[in-house]
C-alpha positions in Angstrom: 66.1 -65.5 16.3 67.7 -63.1 18.7 70.9 -63.7 20.6 71.5 -61.9 24.0 74.6 -63.1 25.8 74.4 -66.9 25.8 70.6 -66.9 25.7 68.8 -67.5 22.4 65.2 -66.4 21.9 63.1 -67.2 18.9 60.8 -64.4 17.5 57.8 -65.9 15.7 57.8 -65.1 12.0 54.1 -64.0 12.1 54.8 -61.4 14.7 57.7 -59.9 12.8 55.6 -59.7 9.6 52.8 -58.0 11.4 55.2 -55.4 12.9 56.7 -54.6 9.6 53.4 -54.2 7.9 52.2 -51.9 10.7 55.3 -49.8 10.5 55.0 -49.4 6.7 51.4 -48.6 6.9 52.0 -46.0 9.6 54.7 -44.4 7.4 52.3 -44.1 4.5 49.6 -42.5 6.7 52.1 -40.0 8.0 53.2 -39.0 4.5 49.5 -38.8 3.4 48.7 -36.5 6.3 51.3 -34.0 5.3 48.7 -31.3 4.2 46.2 -31.8 7.0 44.2 -34.4 5.0 44.3 -38.1 5.0 44.5 -39.7 1.5 43.8 -43.4 1.1 46.1 -45.2 -1.3 45.5 -48.6 -2.9 45.9 -51.3 -0.4 46.2 -49.0 2.6 44.3 -49.6 5.8 43.7 -46.2 7.4 41.7 -45.5 10.5 39.6 -42.5 9.7 39.9 -40.1 12.7 37.8 -37.3 11.2 40.4 -35.6 9.0 38.6 -36.8 5.9 35.3 -35.0 5.3 33.3 -33.0 2.8 32.7 -29.8 4.8 34.6 -27.7 2.2 32.3 -28.8 -0.6 29.2 -28.3 1.5 30.4 -24.8 2.6 31.0 -23.8 -1.0 27.5 -24.9 -2.0 25.9 -22.9 0.8 28.0 -19.9 -0.1 26.7 -20.0 -3.7 23.1 -20.2 -2.5 23.6 -17.3 -0.2 25.2 -15.2 -3.0 22.3 -15.9 -5.4 19.7 -15.2 -2.7 21.3 -11.8 -1.8 21.7 -10.9 -5.5 18.0 -11.5 -6.1 17.0 -9.7 -2.9 18.9 -6.6 -4.0 18.2 -6.8 -7.7 14.4 -6.9 -7.5 13.9 -3.6 -5.5 16.6 -1.9 -7.6 14.9 -2.8 -10.9 11.5 -1.7 -9.5 12.9 1.6 -8.3 14.5 2.3 -11.7 11.3 1.4 -13.5 9.3 3.7 -11.3 11.7 6.6 -11.8 11.6 6.1 -15.6 7.8 6.0 -15.5 7.7 9.3 -13.6 10.2 10.9 -15.9 8.2 9.9 -19.0 5.0 11.2 -17.5 6.7 14.5 -16.5 8.0 15.0 -20.0 4.6 14.1 -21.5 2.6 16.6 -19.5 5.2 19.4 -20.0 5.1 18.8 -23.8 1.3 18.5 -23.7 0.9 21.8 -21.9 3.2 23.6 -24.3 1.3 22.2 -27.4 -2.0 23.0 -25.8 -1.1 26.6 -25.3 0.0 26.8 -29.0 -3.2 25.4 -30.4 -5.3 27.4 -27.9 -3.8 30.7 -29.0 -4.3 29.8 -32.7 -7.8 28.6 -32.4 -10.7 30.6 -33.9 -12.9 30.3 -30.8 -12.4 29.4 -27.2 -14.5 26.3 -27.5 -12.5 25.0 -30.4 -9.3 26.0 -28.6 -10.2 23.9 -25.5 -11.1 20.9 -27.6 -7.9 21.1 -29.5 -5.9 21.6 -26.3 -7.4 18.4 -24.8 -6.8 16.4 -28.0 -3.2 17.4 -28.4 -2.4 16.9 -24.7 -3.8 13.4 -25.0 -1.6 12.7 -28.0 1.5 14.0 -26.1 0.8 11.4 -23.3 0.2 8.6 -25.7 3.5 9.3 -27.5 5.3 8.7 -24.2 3.3 5.6 -23.4 1.6 7.3 -20.5 -2.1 6.5 -19.9 -4.4 9.4 -20.8 -7.1 8.0 -18.5 -7.8 10.6 -15.8 -6.0 13.4 -17.7 -7.2 16.9 -17.0 -6.6 20.1 -18.9 -7.0 23.1 -16.5 -6.9 26.8 -17.0 -5.7 28.8 -13.9 -4.5 32.3 -13.2 -0.8 32.9 -14.0 1.4 31.6 -11.2 -1.4 29.6 -9.5 -1.0 26.0 -8.5 -2.3 23.6 -11.1 -4.1 21.4 -8.5 -5.2 23.7 -5.8 -5.7 26.9 -7.9 -9.1 28.0 -8.9 -10.0 27.4 -12.6 -10.7 30.3 -14.8 -12.5 30.7 -18.1 -9.9 31.0 -20.9 -10.1 33.8 -23.3 -8.6 34.7 -26.6 -8.3 38.5 -26.0 -4.8 39.7 -27.1 -2.6 40.4 -24.1 -4.4 38.1 -21.7 -2.1 35.9 -19.6 -3.0 32.6 -17.9 -1.6 29.2 -17.3 -2.6 26.0 -19.1 -2.1 22.9 -16.9 -2.0 19.3 -18.0 -2.5 16.9 -15.1 -2.0 13.1 -15.6 -2.2 10.1 -13.2 1.0 8.0 -13.0 0.6 4.3 -12.4 3.6 2.3 -11.0 4.6 -1.1 -12.2 2.9 -4.0 -10.4 0.6 -1.7 -8.4 -3.1 -1.8 -9.4 -4.7 1.6 -10.0 -7.4 0.7 -7.5 -4.7 0.9 -4.8 -3.1 4.1 -5.8 -6.3 5.8 -7.2 -5.7 9.3 -8.6 -3.3 10.4 -5.9 -0.1 10.0 -7.9 -0.2 12.8 -10.4 2.2 14.9 -12.4 1.5 18.3 -13.8 2.9 20.3 -16.7 2.2 24.0 -17.0 2.6 26.5 -19.8 2.0 30.3 -19.4 0.1 31.5 -22.4 0.4 35.1 -23.5 -2.6 35.4 -25.9 -1.5 36.7 -29.3 2.1 35.5 -29.2 1.5 32.6 -31.6 -0.9 34.6 -33.8 1.7 37.2 -34.4 4.2 34.5 -35.5 1.9 33.2 -38.2 
């Protein structure tokens, strides 16, 4: 009941109760919104005006997927490049060692025919030791200083003082690439200059 001057007005009890409840509820909402988010408490009646959502969780999920995708996208080419480089290095070492060993057995052979056969056999073993395929391997004899691939082949000799190059050429295959695609274009060459008589004198 309210008294103003000499006029008395009665305020319905239900109206006052509703006003108090609305004020208290509004106060709880204001406190709950103090971080930019609306938090519902037990018994609270809150009108959701869009402040409560799950965009943060969905954004975090999308960010994780993007990171994983980019990692895979970068990792696969990197691993392939490293594997290819290691394959080339192994093949290069194998043909270099094979040419050196071929020159040694060629110089110590009793005949040219036996020397060529031994050179091919030991060059094949050098490639096998480095896990390089010996299919398509070629042992060539060229004039000293000539190119192993484009130089003209010569007939090897065992005359003391003769000088020529022994070349071992191998085909390199890359991981995941069939040989029918690359063919015999990807090759590495190892060369050794043989001075006939050098290894015989050392025996």
